[in-house]
N, C-alpha and C positions, 0 to 999 in steps of 0.2 A: 791482806790480813785473813780475810775470811777462809779463803782456799787453804793457807798455811795452817789454820787452825783446824779445818777439816781433815786434812791430811795428818796433822800431827795429834790430834786430840785422843785417839785411841791409845797411842804409846805413852802419852803424858798421863792421862787419867788412870790408866790401868797399870804399866809398867812402873811408873815412877811415883805417882800419888797412892797407887795401891787399891784402886776401885774395882769392883767385881763388875762383871759384864752388865748386870742389872743397874748398879749405882753408875756407871758410865753412862748408860743411857738415860738415867735421871739427869745427870750433870749437863749432858749434851742437850737435853730437852729444856733444862732451865736455862741456859744460854740462849736456846731459840726463843723462849717466853721473853727473855730480856730483850732480844732484838725486836720482836713483835710488839712488845709494850712501848719501846722507845719508838717504833715506827707509828703506833697509834697517837702517843702524846705529840709527836713531831707533826702529824696531820693536822692537828689542831693549832700548833703554835706557828707553822711555817707561814701562814697568811698574815700573822702579826709582825714577825722579825724577818722574813724574807728567807728563801732557800740558800743564799750564800752564808748568811750568819748561822744558820742550822748546821749546814755542812762543815763550816770552820769549827764551830763549837764541838760538833761530834767528832772531827778528827782530832781535835786538842785532846779531848778526854781519852780517845783512842791511844794517841801518843803517849800520854802519861801513864796508862794502864800498862802499855807494852814495855815501856821504860820500867816500871815497877816490877813487871814479870822478870826482865832481865837482872834487875838488882836482887830480887828475891832469890833468883837462882845462884848469882854469883856469891851471895851472902849465906847461902846454905840454909834460908829460912825454912821453917816447917813446911812441908810439901803442901798441906791443906791451902796455904796462902797463894799458892800458884793458881788453884782453881778461882779465887777471889779476883786475882788479877786478870785471868783470862775472860771472867764474866763481864768485867768493865772494858776489857777490849773489844769484846763481841757484841755488846749490848748497842753501843753507838752506831752499828752498821744499819739499824732502823733510821738513823738520822743521816745516813750518807747515801745509801743505794737510791731511795726514792728522789730525793731533793737533787742528786747529782744527774739523775736521768732528767729531771725537769729542767735543769739548767743546760744540759746538753740540747735538748730539745728545743729550747727557747733560743739557742743560738743557731740551730739548723733547720729553722721553720721553712725555708723553701725546699730543703731536701731532707725532711723529717726521717724519711726511711733510711737515707745513707748515714745519717747522724746516729739513728738507733744501731744501725749493723755496725758502725765503727766503735761504738761504745761497747756493745756486746762482745764483739771480736776482740777488743783490746782487753776487756776484763778476763774473758776466758784465756786468751793467751798468756797474759801476765799470770794467771792462775796455773796454768800448765807449766810455766816456767819455775814458779816458786814451789808448788807442791812437792816435787820430788826432792828440793833442797833442805826440807825440814828434817829428812831422814839421814843427812850426812854424818850427824853424830851418833847414830845408831839408835835402836829402840830404848836405851836407857839415857838419853840426853835431853834435858829440858832446855839447856842453853841454846842449842841450835834453832830449835822452832821459835823461842823467844827472841832470839836475834833477828831472825827472819821477819817475825811479826812486826818488830820494831823497826826494821829497815823499811818494810812495807809502808806502815803507818807513818814514818818520816816522809817518805816519797810522795804520799797521799797529802801530807801538809805542805810540803814544797809546791805540790800541783795546785792546791787550792790558794795558795799565797799568790803563785804565779798568775793564775787566772784572774784573781781579784784585782790585779794590776791592769788587766786588758781593759 
């Protein structure tokens, strides 16, 4: 979701929503602040509820936000609403990245270096695959990036649910 957003955000914010370069930077920064704020809140919450619950909750919020983004695009909602959906799709990354890394490291204690390398490689490889896909609809399409973000968040949810069973 994060790499899809990074790849598509200039086009969605500037070509579709109509933000200037300065306002695009401000929107991008606001989403970063949302992600950092979520990460900060999660750092205090994870000890009480556990990393699995934090990740599951964060991914559920992300799925709901990416689904809302798709629905907003399909219903031709006002384009400013896209930015709201995107914010709520990106902010949960603060509750996904850190706790997910902690869960992986807990599973790979005897070979933490290998676990960390596999996590990083898989994240970057998946990002490399999805990043160019967001452009398939052209610079004027919000539907393709929204659909890619929804697909990625749904895959994340399936992964979280699958690993929770292990």
